[in-house]
LOLOPA-592808 format. One record per residue (C-alpha): y, z negated, x; residue in three letters. Coordinates in pm, 1 decimal. Example, Ala and Ser with C-alpha at 12.3 -4.5 7.8 and 13.67 -1.06 7.14 Angstrom:
BEGIN
ATOM       yy       zz       xx  aa
ATOM   -450.0   -780.0   1230.0 ALA
ATOM   -106.0   -714.0   1367.0 SER
This chain:
BEGIN
ATOM       yy       zz       xx  aa
ATOM   6703.5   1795.3 -10244.8 MET
ATOM   6625.0   1912.1  -9894.3 ASP
ATOM   6925.7   2132.3  -9805.0 PRO
ATOM   6696.3   2392.3  -9648.5 SER
ATOM   6513.2   2445.8  -9978.9 ILE
ATOM   6695.5   2663.0 -10231.1 PRO
ATOM   6723.4   2505.5 -10576.9 PRO
ATOM   6403.5   2567.5 -10767.6 LEU
ATOM   6402.6   2730.5 -11110.0 PRO
ATOM   6257.3   2550.7 -11411.7 PRO
ATOM   5881.3   2510.6 -11395.3 LEU
ATOM   5668.7   2749.7 -11597.5 ASP
ATOM   5601.2   2569.9 -11928.6 PRO
ATOM   5249.3   2716.1 -11938.3 SER
ATOM   5132.0   2529.7 -11624.6 ILE
ATOM   4812.6   2346.9 -11710.1 THR
ATOM   4659.3   2063.1 -11512.2 LEU
ATOM   4320.3   1897.1 -11556.7 THR
ATOM   4266.8   1524.8 -11601.6 ASP
ATOM   3982.2   1336.5 -11427.0 PRO
ATOM   3750.2   1403.8 -11722.2 ALA
ATOM   3812.1   1779.5 -11692.3 GLY
ATOM   4035.6   1795.5 -11999.8 VAL
ATOM   4324.6   2045.4 -11976.1 PRO
ATOM   4668.1   1880.1 -11987.2 VAL
ATOM   4994.1   2073.8 -12019.6 PRO
ATOM   5203.1   1980.1 -11716.0 ALA
ATOM   5504.0   1974.7 -11947.9 SER
ATOM   5358.2   1665.6 -12118.2 SER
ATOM   5440.3   1469.8 -11801.4 LEU
ATOM   5814.2   1517.4 -11850.9 TRP
ATOM   5826.8   1577.3 -12227.6 ALA
ATOM   6019.9   1253.0 -12290.0 ASP
ATOM   6316.3   1384.7 -12089.0 GLY
ATOM   6301.9   1109.3 -11827.1 ARG
ATOM   6248.8   1178.9 -11455.5 PRO
ATOM   5892.1   1194.2 -11328.1 VAL
ATOM   5782.0   1203.5 -10962.7 VAL
ATOM   5508.7   1449.8 -10872.5 LEU
ATOM   5334.4   1384.4 -10541.1 TYR
ATOM   5162.2   1710.3 -10444.0 LEU
ATOM   4863.0   1598.9 -10239.8 LEU
ATOM   4749.5   1815.3  -9950.6 ARG
ATOM   4404.7   1656.9  -9912.7 ARG
ATOM   4266.7   1331.8 -10062.1 PRO
ATOM   4065.6   1242.6  -9748.8 GLY
ATOM   4353.9   1301.7  -9506.7 CYS
ATOM   4466.2    988.3  -9321.8 VAL
ATOM   4826.4   1115.1  -9331.2 LEU
ATOM   4815.8   1189.3  -9704.7 CYS
ATOM   4655.4    855.7  -9778.5 ARG
ATOM   4922.9    667.1  -9584.3 ALA
ATOM   5196.5    860.9  -9765.4 THR
ATOM   5036.5    793.9 -10103.3 ALA
ATOM   5013.6    420.4 -10035.1 ALA
ATOM   5381.1    406.0  -9931.7 LYS
ATOM   5494.7    604.4 -10234.4 LEU
ATOM   5276.0    411.0 -10477.7 TRP
ATOM   5421.0     84.6 -10344.8 ALA
ATOM   5751.2    206.5 -10492.2 ALA
ATOM   5600.1    291.5 -10834.3 ALA
ATOM   5761.8     -4.6 -11010.3 GLU
ATOM   6102.4     75.0 -10862.6 ALA
ATOM   6062.8    441.3 -10962.2 VAL
ATOM   5969.2    351.3 -11320.7 THR
ATOM   6262.2    109.1 -11343.0 GLU
ATOM   6500.6    370.7 -11200.3 ALA
ATOM   6374.1    619.5 -11460.4 ALA
ATOM   6452.2    377.4 -11742.4 GLY
ATOM   6125.7    185.0 -11776.1 GLY
ATOM   5831.1    261.1 -11998.2 GLY
ATOM   5515.3    430.2 -11878.5 GLN
ATOM   5450.7    498.1 -11509.3 ALA
ATOM   5672.4    774.3 -11376.6 ARG
ATOM   5466.7    873.6 -11070.3 MET
ATOM   5185.3   1126.0 -11081.8 VAL
ATOM   4966.6   1263.0 -10804.1 CYS
ATOM   4860.7   1626.6 -10825.2 VAL
ATOM   4566.8   1753.9 -10617.7 ALA
ATOM   4484.8   2120.5 -10568.2 HIS
ATOM   4113.1   2055.4 -10520.5 GLU
ATOM   3887.9   1802.0 -10686.5 TRP
ATOM   3628.7   1647.8 -10459.1 LEU
ATOM   3497.2   1357.2 -10669.7 PRO
ATOM   3399.6   1123.1 -10384.5 ALA
ATOM   3727.9   1189.8 -10202.0 GLU
ATOM   3935.4   1144.3 -10516.7 ILE
ATOM   3751.6    817.8 -10593.0 ALA
ATOM   3822.1    681.1 -10242.5 ALA
ATOM   4182.4    799.7 -10261.5 PHE
ATOM   4231.6    634.3 -10600.5 ARG
ATOM   4064.3    310.8 -10492.8 GLU
ATOM   4253.3    255.4 -10171.2 GLY
ATOM   4577.0    450.4 -10191.0 TYR
ATOM   4684.3    574.1 -10537.5 TRP
ATOM   4564.9    378.0 -10842.2 PRO
ATOM   4791.4    575.8 -11077.3 GLY
ATOM   4748.5    903.8 -11263.5 PRO
ATOM   4590.9   1192.7 -11071.6 ILE
ATOM   4557.9   1547.2 -11201.5 TYR
ATOM   4408.4   1866.0 -11063.8 LYS
ATOM   4619.9   2179.5 -11026.5 ASP
ATOM   4339.4   2429.1 -10974.0 GLU
ATOM   4575.3   2727.4 -10997.3 ALA
ATOM   4808.7   2560.4 -10744.0 LYS
ATOM   5094.8   2641.1 -10980.8 ALA
ATOM   5302.4   2336.1 -10886.4 LEU
ATOM   5230.7   2394.0 -10516.8 PHE
ATOM   5351.7   2751.9 -10561.5 SER
ATOM   5663.7   2633.4 -10744.7 ALA
ATOM   5744.9   2396.5 -10458.2 LEU
ATOM   5713.0   2692.3 -10221.4 GLY
ATOM   5954.3   2904.4 -10428.0 SER
ATOM   5672.3   3119.7 -10561.6 GLY
ATOM   5421.2   3098.6 -10276.8 ALA
ATOM   5162.1   2837.4 -10187.2 VAL
ATOM   5265.2   2719.0  -9842.4 ARG
ATOM   4992.3   2689.5  -9578.7 ARG
ATOM   4992.6   2536.0  -9232.6 ALA
ATOM   4832.3   2685.3  -8926.7 SER
ATOM   4548.7   2519.7  -8740.6 MET
ATOM   4741.5   2609.7  -8424.3 LEU
ATOM   4990.1   2334.0  -8504.1 SER
ATOM   4713.6   2086.1  -8420.4 LEU
ATOM   4724.0   2211.7  -8062.9 LEU
ATOM   5092.2   2135.3  -8018.8 ASN
ATOM   5121.1   1800.7  -7836.3 PRO
ATOM   5487.9   1780.4  -7942.7 LEU
ATOM   5413.9   1815.2  -8314.3 SER
ATOM   5549.3   1539.8  -8541.3 ARG
ATOM   5197.0   1521.3  -8682.2 MET
ATOM   5075.1   1311.3  -8389.6 TRP
ATOM   5341.9   1047.7  -8453.7 GLY
ATOM   5262.9   1054.6  -8825.3 HIS
ATOM   4891.5   1004.7  -8747.4 ALA
ATOM   4960.5    710.6  -8518.4 LYS
ATOM   5178.6    544.0  -8783.3 ALA
ATOM   4921.2    609.3  -9058.0 ALA
ATOM   4641.4    450.8  -8856.9 LYS
ATOM   4863.9    155.6  -8765.3 ALA
ATOM   4925.3    105.8  -9138.2 ALA
ATOM   4548.9     81.0  -9192.6 GLY
ATOM   4484.0    421.7  -9349.1 ALA
ATOM   4147.0    581.8  -9285.3 GLU
ATOM   4046.9    940.6  -9341.2 GLY
ATOM   3811.9   1229.8  -9284.7 ASN
ATOM   3821.0   1608.1  -9257.4 LEU
ATOM   3659.1   1695.6  -9591.4 THR
ATOM   3833.1   1966.4  -9794.0 GLY
ATOM   4117.1   2215.2  -9754.4 ASP
ATOM   4379.6   2057.4  -9533.1 GLY
ATOM   4595.5   2364.7  -9481.7 LEU
ATOM   4763.3   2386.7  -9822.7 THR
ATOM   5088.2   2198.6  -9770.6 LEU
ATOM   5209.5   1946.0 -10023.1 GLY
ATOM   5526.3   1756.3 -10089.8 GLY
ATOM   5702.5   1586.3 -10375.9 ALA
ATOM   5943.3   1664.5 -10653.6 MET
ATOM   6138.7   1480.9 -10917.7 VAL
ATOM   6125.4   1674.5 -11243.6 VAL
ATOM   6347.5   1626.5 -11547.8 VAL
ATOM   6284.0   1834.9 -11857.1 GLY
ATOM   6079.3   2083.8 -11658.5 GLY
ATOM   6343.9   2132.3 -11387.8 VAL
ATOM   6281.4   2014.9 -11029.7 PRO
ATOM   6602.6   1824.6 -10951.4 VAL
ATOM   6487.3   1694.8 -10612.8 TRP
ATOM   6219.5   1828.5 -10379.6 THR
ATOM   6056.2   1750.4 -10050.0 PHE
ATOM   5833.1   1998.0  -9866.2 GLN
ATOM   5570.7   1897.3  -9613.7 GLU
ATOM   5653.1   2128.4  -9320.8 ARG
ATOM   5418.8   1980.0  -9061.2 GLN
ATOM   5107.8   1777.8  -9136.1 PHE
ATOM   5214.8   1432.6  -9250.5 GLY
ATOM   5581.6   1500.4  -9324.5 ASP
ATOM   5666.9   1277.7  -9618.4 ALA
ATOM   5968.0   1155.0  -9811.7 PRO
ATOM   6059.4    791.5  -9779.8 THR
ATOM   6000.3    578.0 -10087.5 PRO
ATOM   6371.7    492.0 -10079.0 GLU
ATOM   6467.5    860.5 -10099.9 ALA
ATOM   6235.7    907.7 -10397.5 VAL
ATOM   6376.7    605.0 -10581.8 VAL
ATOM   6733.1    721.6 -10516.0 GLU
ATOM   6647.6   1072.0 -10642.2 ALA
ATOM   6502.8    925.7 -10961.5 VAL
ATOM   6809.9    702.5 -11010.4 LYS
ATOM   7042.6   1001.3 -10964.4 ALA
ATOM   6836.4   1211.9 -11204.1 ALA
ATOM   6830.5    936.4 -11467.3 ALA
ATOM   7208.0    887.8 -11445.4 VAL
ATOM   7270.6   1263.5 -11464.0 ALA
ATOM   7050.2   1285.3 -11772.1 GLY
ATOM   7250.9   1025.7 -11967.8 LYS
């Protein structure tokens, strides 16, 4: 867990997501088996930075599932807006796994300790922002993007066990992302602690 983020309380069991067909899905069903699950909270599906992060994290999906004890995939992407063409492109090129919509931004709010975190457009004017380095690395990795959608709602990631976030990462500046290695290690630690 990022030391600057206070431990998060258990997630509200009434949080409801929507699957790609528009069917409501209790978020609690994602961790109902008691094993760790990684939630990647996506800022914007068309964002070159988000796409590069998703591709890096998804490349570790097998290692995450193994660290969690095997079985079904243990990585889920959660978007706060559903733009069908953007989601389709995101799924095709960067995240072929499960994607859900969090229209109420409940998980985004939980990651922000009760508030949906938003970035300022002014950060784009800062030539010293980490975002510029993130963008250069994302483009070098072959990610492409656009400006469609809400890019100011900040995302992040969390490892959840039994409804409790046991590890979190907050995007502070555009493109901040956890390393796949950190995510795998968090899942391993959570799986061992749960035994």
